[in-house]
N, C-alpha and C positions, 0 to 999 in steps of 0.2 A: 440439452446443455447449451446449445447455441443461443437459445432464448435467454437463459440465465446470464451467460456472458454478455449478451447485448444489453440487458437491463443493468447489470453492474457497471458497464462502461458508460451508458447513458446517464446513470445516476451520478457517477463520478464527474462527468463533463458538466452536468447541470450544477453541481455543488461547488465546482472550482470557480473561484472569483478571480478573473484575470486582472482586476484593478487593485487587488489586495485590500479590499474594504474590510475594516475591522469591526464587524457586527458582534456585539456581545450576545451571549446565549439568550438573555431575556428578550432582546429585540427580535432575534430570530424566532423564538417561540411565539411572541406576540404577533409577528408578521404571519406565521403559519396559521394561527388561530383566526386571523382576519381574512386569510386567503380563501378563495372559492374552490370548492371541490365539487365535481359533478360525476354522478353515476351514469354511465352509458350502458344500460342493461342489454341493448341489442348487440353491442360489440363485446359485452362482458368485461368492462373496464371501469376503474375509478380513475378519473383524470384530475390533474391540478389545473390551476387557472391558465397555464400556458398550453394546456392540451396534452401534457406529458402524462403517461400512465404512472399511477401510484401503485396500483395493483391490477392484475389481469387474470382473466379466467383460466389461462393456460397454466397457472400456478396450482390448479386444483389437485393434480396428482401428487405434487410435492407436499401440499398441505395434508392430504389424506395419509400419506406415509408418515409424516411428522406426527400426526395425531396418534397413529398406531404405535409409534416409538414412545411417545410421551405417556400414553395410557395403554400399556400392553394388556392389562386385564380389565375387562368391562366391570363397571361398578366400583372401581378402585381409583385412588389418586385424587389429587387436588390440582387445579389448573389456575394460573394467573396469566392472562394474556394482555400484553401491553400493545394497544393499537388494534382496532377492529377491522379497519379497511373495508373489505367486501364481506367479511364474516365467514370466509371459506373455511378456515381452520376451526372456527368456533362451531360450525355446523357438524363437522366431523368429530370434534371433541364431545359434543352433545350426544351423538350416536353411541359413544363409548360410556356414557352415563357416569361421569366423575362424581365423587362425593361432594365437591364444590367446584364452581366455575366462576371466576371473577374476571371481568373485562374492564380494563382501564382505557378510556378514550377521552381525548380532550377536544377534538375538533367539532364545532357545533353542527356542521352538515352531516358528519358521520353519526353523531348522537341522534340527530333527527331521523336518519335512516334506520338506526337501530330501534328506535321507538316505533316507527312506522311498521317495521317488521316484527314487532312484539318481543324483542330480546329483553326488554326491561320487565317483562311479565312471565318469562319462561321459568319454570320451577327449577331450582338449583342454580340459577344464574344470578349473579349480582353484578350490576353495571355501576 
């Protein structure tokens, strides 16, 4: 739980704008899509351009339990996942064999990683 609290706090601090800049949602979205994301496989992290973690390997247990709650019966249910990140939950969801599994992802670096890892070719998965 300490890791979760730390992530929530760091996320809040990063998103708080001390200068009161009034970015509209379109600018924020466009900036995000142009930003650089980097996978650090050795450390098990997805990092933003400032080196701050977007997703980390320690979240694996949380994602596994969430997949079990979302799809309690193997071969049943439909899943819509917004944001792929490192694909941790998607891997667990695939183990549970949902009737359909749709992944919505906007960031070009993440889409590239998904394609490299073959998510766009997995049976039952729509990216």
